[in-house]
N, C-alpha and C positions, 0 to 999 in steps of 0.2 A: 537438352544437356543437362543433367544435372548439377548444381553448385552446392558444396558443403563448406561449414564455417566449424571449425574445430576451436574448441575451449582448453587450455591447460591450464591449472593452478599449480604452478613447481613448487609453492611454498605451502601448500593444504596441509601438511602435517601441524606446521606452526599455525596458522591464520585460523584453522579450526579451533584452535586453542586461545590465540590472542588475534585477534582483529586486527586490522589495517587502521581502524577509528578509533583506539585506544592508543596512550601515551607509547612512544617508541623508547626502549629498552632493550638489553640487551638478553637476548633468549635465545633457548637451544632444545630441539625435541632429542631427547634419547631412545634409542632401541637397541636391544642387547648392548647396551651399556657403552656405547658409541652415539657421537653426533650423528643423526640423520639430516638433519637441516636446520639453520640457523638464522637469525635476522641481519641485517646488515650492521649494527650497532657491535653485537659479538664478532661479527668477522674484524671489524675496524680493533680488537681487544686481542686478536691474533687466535679466534677460536675457528678449526677448517672441521670440514666433513670428515666423517671416520676417525675422529679424534675420541679418546676413552677419556670416560667420566673424570678420572682424576688427573688425565692432564689440563682439563677444561679449568677444575679447580685450582690448579696449580698455578697457572699461566692470565687467568680471568676468573677469580673468585665472584666478582658482583654478577657474572652471568647466571639468568636464573635458567635451570633446566627441567623438564617437564617430560615425564614418560608417554610416549607414541600414544594416543588412543584412537584407534582404528574404528568405533562406531559413531565417535566424532564427526572423524573424517567422511563417513558415509551419510551422516546425517547430513554436512555440511554439502558434499557434492547434490544430494538430493534436493535442497533447499535452492542452490546455483540453478539446477535444471527447471525446476519449479517457478521460479522467477524468469528463465528464458523462453517457456513456454509461451509467453507474450509474442513471442517474434515467428514462432511456427511450429506447430503440431507434433513436430519429427524431431525430437531432441533425444539421445541415446548416451548409455553412457560407454565411455572409452576409454578403459583401462581403472586404475583407482584413482585418479586425478584428473581424470580428461572428459568431455563431453565430445560429441559432433552433432550438429543443427544442419538438415537440409532445409534450405533456405530458397529452394529452387523457386518455390511460387510466393515468396515475400519479398521478392525485389523489387517488385514496382509500388508496393504498402510503404515504403520505408523509404523510398527515393534512390534507390540503385545500390550498389555492392557496398561501397564504401561509405554511406550514410548507414545502413544495415551494421555493418562490422564497427563502426562509431557506435552506435547504440548499443549493441553486445557488450560492447568493452567500458561503458560508462556503466551500467547495469551491474556489470561484475564487480567493477570497483568499487561502485557505491554499498555493496551487501560486504566489502571487508576484505576483498581477495585480491592480491598481485595475479597477473594472468598475462599466457602468451596466446595469440591466436594465427592460426593457419587457415588457408581458403585454397581448393582445388575443386577438380571433379570429380573426387573419389574422396570418400570417409576417409581409408587409411593413408592417401596421402596427405590431408588436409593436418589429420593429425602428426604426420609425422613431420612436415612444417612447423608446425607449434611445438615439437618436443626439441628440434634441434636448438641447442644453447648457444649457437654461435649468429653472430651476424649476418643478414641477409635476408634475399627474398622469402615472403613468408606468405606471398600467393602468387596462382597460376592458375590463368582460367583458360587456356588453349591445352590440347592433352600432347602437342608437339614441345612446348616450352616446359612443361609439367614434367614429361621423359627426362627431358633435361637437365631440370635443378633436382627432380629424385635422383640421377645417374650420384650427383656429387654429394650428396648426404651419406652421412656414415650409415655402415651396414647396421651398426649396434643399436640406433634409434627402432629397428624392429626387435618390439619384446620378443619376439621367439629367438632372437639372434643371441641375445644375452646369457643364456645359459653354457652358449658353443663358443663364449670371445675367445678363449685360448686356442683352442682350435684354428678360428679364421684368422687371428691374429700371426698362428703361425706359418699360416699361406699365405700370408699377405694381404689377407681381403679385407682392404679399408674402407670402400665405399659400396653402395648399392648397385653402383653399374660393374663393379670386382664381382661381386655375388651373383647378377645376373650372368654372365659370362663362364662361370662353374658348369659344370655338368650335371643338368638336373638329377640323373640317377645318383650321382657320388652324394648331390646333399641329401637325398633321401635315405641313403646308408649310413652317411657320417653324423647327421644331423637330424630333422624331423619334417616330416610332411608340413606340418603346420606353419615351418618358416618360408616356405614357398607359398603355402595358401597365402599368407600376411603378404609378400614380394607380389603379386600376382594381382591382390586387390589393392594394393597400391598403385600398379602401372592401370588397373582398369580391367586387367585381363582375366578377372574371376569374378563374381556374384559378391556382394557384399549382404550378410545378413546383420540386423540389428534389434537389438530387446527395447523397444522405444518406451521411453518415461510416460507412465499415466497417470493423472490428474487423481489422487483421491476422492469419494465421492462426498466427502465433508471437510471443509478446512477449519482444521485445529492443531495448531503448530506451538511447541514448544520450545524454548530458546533460553540456556542454560548460561548465565553470563559469567561470565570469568573473571569480575572482579563486584564487589558490592557498588551499587547506585545510591548514593545519598539523596540525590536530587533530583526532581521531577524532569528539570528540561533534558537532563543527561541521557533519560531513559529514550529520548528521541533517537538517538544513533543507532542504539540496540532494535528499538521498535521497529525502524524503516525496513532492516533485513529481514523483517516479519510481514510487512505492509507489501515489500516488493513480491514475495512468494505468494501475496494473495493474488496483487494482481494478477501475475501469470496463471495461476487457477480459476482466476475469474474469467480471463481471455480462453483461455483452454475448453472452460465449461459453456462457455457462452451465455454467463450470467451477470448480474450486477449486486452490488450488495446494497440493503439499505438501514443497517443493523449490523454491530459488529462490538465486542468487548473487547478491551485489553487486559489483561489478569497480570498483576506486580504481585510475584510473591516474594513472600519475607523471610527471615529467619525461620529455620523450623528449632525445635527443642521445646524445653520447659517453658519458656517465656516466647511460644509462638505466637504470633500476629496472623489474623486472618489475610486473605488475601485483599489485596484493592482492587476493583473494579471501576476501570473506565468505559461507559458505554458511549458509543457514539451511534444516535439516531438521525438517519437521514431524510428530508424531504422529498427525495428524488435518486432512487436508488442510481448508484455510481459504481464506477471502475475504473478511474483513471488516477493514477498515482500522485500526480499533482494536487488533485482537489482532497483526495483523504488522509495526503501527508501534510496540508496545508491546517487542515479540521484537526487532525489530532496532535499538530504542534501547537494548536492556538488551545486546545483543553489541557495539554501536559502542562504548559504556562501558568493554567490556572489551578494548579492542583497542587497541594503541598501532602507529601509523604508521611505517614504515622512512622516507617521504618525503613530502615535501606532494604534494596530491592535486590534479589539474587537470581530472579529469573523470570522472563516474559510469557505469556501467553496468549496468542492471538484467536478471537476464536469468531468467524462470520458464523451469525445466528438467525439471521434473515434476509432470503436471497429470491431474486426473481430473475425470469427471462430477459437478457438484454436486448433492448429498444433497439429496433435498424434504425439507421441512419436516416435524416432526413431526405425526402427526394425531391427537396425544391432546390431550384438552378440557382437561385438568391438566397442571401440568408435573411432572417425576417427583421423586422424593425425592431428597433428596441431589447434585439436578444430575443431567445428562445425561452420556453418556461423552464429547459434545464437549466439555464442561466440566471431565472429569476430563485431557483430553486437551491443552487450553487452559491448566491449570495446569501441569502436566509440562514444557511446552515452554517456559513461563516460567519455571520453577525453573531449568530446563536451562540457558537465557539468560543467567541473573543469578548461578547459581554456577558455572557452567561443566559439561560434558556427563557427565565422569568423576564427579562428586559426586553426582548422580541419577541412580541406579541401579534396576534392577528385574530381579527372579530370572530365572535362564536355565536351563532343564534341559539337562543333553547325555545323550549316549546311553552311560552307563558307570554299574557298579555301585558304583564307589568314592566315597562318599558326599561327600568334598571336591571330587569332578571334577563329579560328578553336580548338586550344587548351587552354581551358580556366577551372577554378575552379569554385567551388560551395560547401558550408558547407554538412560535411559529414553526416549530420544528417535531412538533407531535404528529404523526402521521396515523391513518385510522380512524379520527375523532373529527370526521369532517359534520356540520352541521346541516340537522335535518332540515330537508324541505317544508317550508313554511309559505303559508299562503300570504302574501302582502298585506301590509296593514289596509286600512279601511278610508285612512284619512292620512293626508300629509304629514311628514316624520324631519324633523330638524336635524340637520348633518353635525353638530354639534351635541351632544347630551351631556348634562354633568353628572360628576359622580355621586354629589347628594343634591337632592333639593335645595334651592335656596328661599328661606323666605322672605315673603316683599311684603311692604309696607302697605297701609291701607289709607287712603288721602279723599276725604268726600266719597266715600265707599265704591273707592275704583281701588284695583291694584298700581304699585307704584314701584318705579325700578329708573331712576334718575330723572324721570316724567311721568304723568298719567300715563298709564296704558289703553291704548283703544284695541277694544276686541274686534277683531276681522273676521273669523270664523268658529264655531264650535256649536254648542260640547259634543267633545266626541267621549261617552261614558264607559267606562274602566273600572268594572265591578269582578273582583278576582283575589286568591289568596284567602279564601274563609277556612284552607283545612290547615293553616298554619299561622304563625305569630305577626307574618309580614301582610296583612288584609288590606287591600287599596279599592276605596270606594271614593273614585274622582273622576271629576268634569275636566276635560282637555279642551284648553283655545288656542288660539293665535292669536298674539297681540303685537302691539305695532305703536314704540314708543316716539317721541318729538323728535329723534335724528333719526327715523323712519326704520330702525333696525327691527328685525321681528323676532319674536320670544314663541316661545311655547310653555305656558302655564296652565297650572290646572288650582282648582279649587278643593280643598276636602269637603265632602258630603256628610263625615259621620261626625264632624268638631262640632262641639257645641256653640262655637263662635264661629264666624268665616274667616276661613285662613286660606292666601294663596300662596303658591309657592312657583318660583321660575326653576324649569327642567330640563331646558335646550335653550338653542341659540340656531335661527337659520344663516345661512350663508348670505 
């Protein structure tokens, strides 16, 4: 048995222009000079659907009116569909403000029907949209449950109870019934049960065969065909902001909508992202400012929302905007195939390699890439050049495979060698140093200005601490330096 979740966005004309995460206020959307939909604040001021523009201006002059933007609605609905691909690959459009999801194969992965409904609801709310959900064994029935504005059960998982609950729904919830509302009202046809009792031949003559098709699909008596939402081959999504944003922290609310679309796209295409860029566009015109690019490079490919959102939050928290932001664009620049889950029965002690990389990425985002370093070997015999550091977040710049040193090396290496005193011809560092091993001769760097002609020794002090020291061979007088300490 198939199971469907229907998602209806009842305030899509308004929330595609004014997302829920913006400051509340009195707003209404106008189409053909009449109010199409409105916010709760506007309703408190007396604004009602189908009210004329002049009437709104008379009773609620502070209400902000917006012309309906169907393209913005389509883009918003497509964005929600892209986000919901993380729960099932079978997502289809259902009308101008609805989606249907075939979740038959997803229930076990997300903890059952109720848990999956909560996940879907939470994702849509986080994207900034109000919603109503319906669940049934047919997509048309689930959509009708979601369309019903009255309170009541919106889920029906058994065919018998589904038919009983459908019978009680208004007949005008069927999209094909609305053009014939006067005829249906005239004959007293109020519910779907009343509509089913009418002769089918008479419905075909007086109405439309599409009305019968929708009725049969709702009751599971006719096959349903869907045009599934397809994830695009590349992810590069732009979001026009309804208001200018002047602080980087406020960008996070809008950027999260793009990030949730990215997560759905990654899951649908079985990919993980290792580099993405958030472009922040500024005012255009005579004093235009070039877009601000926020690059996020990951040490390990990722696809989970919580990790990517945490990195984005840390990076935005350290960013100062050069100018107000009017639009955002998120681009996935480097992608890799999603790694299969671990086959181990028990968790790895100390965490996995991915956990380690996620920690490094979070520290780099919070402290800055130049403050979280990892060792990077260079093909050079001079210790101060061979042992260098690079930002831990950089990928693709791994150290070359170098042969191990021929002699023992200290754990701690001084950034700059420390000159040592000489007493009685012996190097002195708190006490006379006793040479234990050496010399290890290093002669290299003749091709640049930092030529090294050194003899290295392991020495021990009176406190039994061991040191790595060297003597310069090219100096006119004997000179010793401390270069490292053994643990």
